[in-house]
C-alpha positions as CSV (number, residue, x, y, z in Angstrom):
1,M,-11.7,-65.7,44.2
2,T,-14.9,-67.4,44.0
3,A,-17.1,-66.9,47.3
4,R,-18.5,-69.9,49.0
5,R,-21.2,-71.2,51.4
6,R,-20.6,-69.3,54.8
7,D,-18.1,-66.6,53.2
8,R,-19.3,-62.9,54.1
9,V,-21.4,-61.7,51.2
10,D,-19.2,-58.6,49.6
11,P,-21.0,-55.7,48.3
12,P,-21.1,-54.9,44.5
13,P,-18.3,-52.6,43.5
14,G,-18.5,-49.2,43.3
15,G,-20.9,-48.2,46.4
16,D,-20.7,-47.0,49.7
17,D,-19.6,-49.9,51.8
18,S,-20.0,-47.6,55.0
19,A,-23.1,-49.8,56.3
20,A,-20.5,-52.8,56.9
21,S,-19.0,-51.1,59.6
22,A,-22.1,-49.2,61.2
23,E,-23.4,-50.0,64.9
24,G,-25.8,-52.7,64.7
25,A,-24.8,-53.9,61.2
26,W,-25.8,-57.8,60.6
27,D,-23.1,-60.0,59.5
28,L,-24.1,-61.2,55.9
29,R,-23.1,-64.6,54.9
30,F,-24.0,-67.1,51.9
31,G,-26.0,-70.2,53.1
32,S,-25.1,-72.1,50.0
33,N,-22.6,-72.1,47.3
34,D,-25.4,-71.7,44.4
35,A,-26.4,-68.4,46.4
36,A,-22.8,-67.0,46.4
37,K,-22.7,-67.9,42.5
38,G,-26.1,-66.1,42.0
39,W,-25.3,-63.4,43.7
40,Q,-22.4,-62.4,41.6
41,Q,-24.6,-63.0,38.7
42,V,-27.1,-60.7,40.4
43,C,-24.0,-58.2,40.8
44,R,-23.1,-58.0,37.4
45,H,-26.6,-57.6,35.8
46,A,-27.8,-54.8,38.2
47,A,-24.9,-53.5,40.5
48,G,-26.7,-50.1,41.7
49,P,-29.7,-52.3,42.7
50,A,-27.7,-55.1,44.2
51,H,-25.9,-52.7,46.6
52,E,-29.0,-51.1,47.9
53,A,-30.4,-54.7,48.6
54,W,-26.9,-55.3,50.2
55,V,-27.4,-52.4,52.7
56,H,-30.8,-53.2,53.4
57,M,-30.1,-56.5,54.6
58,M,-27.0,-55.2,56.4
59,T,-29.0,-52.7,58.1
60,T,-32.6,-53.0,58.3
61,P,-33.0,-56.7,57.3
62,R,-37.0,-56.9,58.5
63,Q,-38.0,-53.5,57.2
64,R,-41.0,-53.9,54.9
65,D,-41.9,-52.1,51.2
66,H,-42.6,-52.6,48.0
67,R,-39.3,-54.6,47.5
68,H,-38.5,-56.1,50.8
69,H,-40.9,-58.4,52.4
70,P,-41.4,-62.0,54.1
71,L,-42.1,-65.0,52.3
72,R,-45.4,-66.4,52.7
73,G,-47.1,-69.9,53.5
74,A,-44.4,-72.8,53.1
75,L,-41.8,-70.5,52.1
76,A,-42.1,-68.3,55.1
77,T,-39.3,-70.0,57.0
78,G,-36.5,-72.1,55.7
79,N,-33.6,-74.3,57.4
80,L,-30.0,-74.1,57.9
81,D,-28.0,-76.3,59.8
82,G,-31.0,-77.9,61.4
83,R,-32.2,-74.3,62.5
84,R,-35.6,-73.1,61.3
85,M,-35.5,-69.3,60.7
86,E,-37.6,-66.5,58.8
87,R,-37.2,-66.4,55.0
88,W,-37.1,-62.7,53.1
89,Q,-36.9,-61.7,50.0
90,V,-35.4,-58.8,48.2
91,E,-36.6,-57.5,44.8
92,V,-33.3,-56.7,43.2
93,T,-34.7,-56.4,39.3
94,G,-38.1,-57.2,37.7
95,G,-37.3,-60.8,37.8
96,G,-34.1,-60.9,40.0
97,R,-34.4,-61.9,43.5
98,V,-32.2,-62.4,47.0
99,W,-33.8,-64.8,49.5
100,Y,-32.3,-64.8,52.8
101,L,-32.8,-66.0,56.4
102,I,-32.8,-64.1,59.5
103,D,-30.6,-65.6,62.4
104,D,-31.5,-63.8,65.5
105,D,-29.2,-65.8,67.4
106,R,-25.9,-65.1,65.5
107,Q,-27.2,-61.5,64.2
108,T,-26.4,-62.9,60.9
109,I,-28.5,-62.7,57.6
110,W,-27.8,-65.7,55.5
111,V,-28.2,-65.4,51.7
112,V,-30.0,-68.9,50.5
113,R,-30.9,-67.9,46.8
114,A,-29.9,-65.3,44.5
115,G,-30.5,-64.8,40.9
116,T,-31.1,-62.7,38.0
117,G,-34.7,-64.8,37.1
118,H,-38.2,-64.9,39.1
119,P,-38.0,-67.8,41.5
120,R,-40.4,-70.7,40.2
121,E,-41.3,-71.3,43.9
122,T,-43.4,-68.0,44.1
123,G,-45.3,-69.0,41.0
124,G,-44.0,-65.9,39.1
């Protein structure tokens, strides 16, 4: 079955899914149908790095490192259902990215963009 907006983001197959039941884990959901389709593409293209990104978003969505960071400038925030939230990025592959919004009120991470190509908006 194809995932859709508001559905839970499933981990790529073959990884350890224990992060989903860990105390303090965030609820991870799709913010759009396009993000759901993109996530499936990322998982097919790079299952291992996609699984690492999934765990990171579920457990430590604000932890910065060389692959995880907030977007800047006009991209630093995004809107979902009329609510403004921080927008972060996970670099899954050299060009593949996942963008997500951090919804503190609902303890939910909203995946709003996913794909194997570099997003044009960032100038890359």
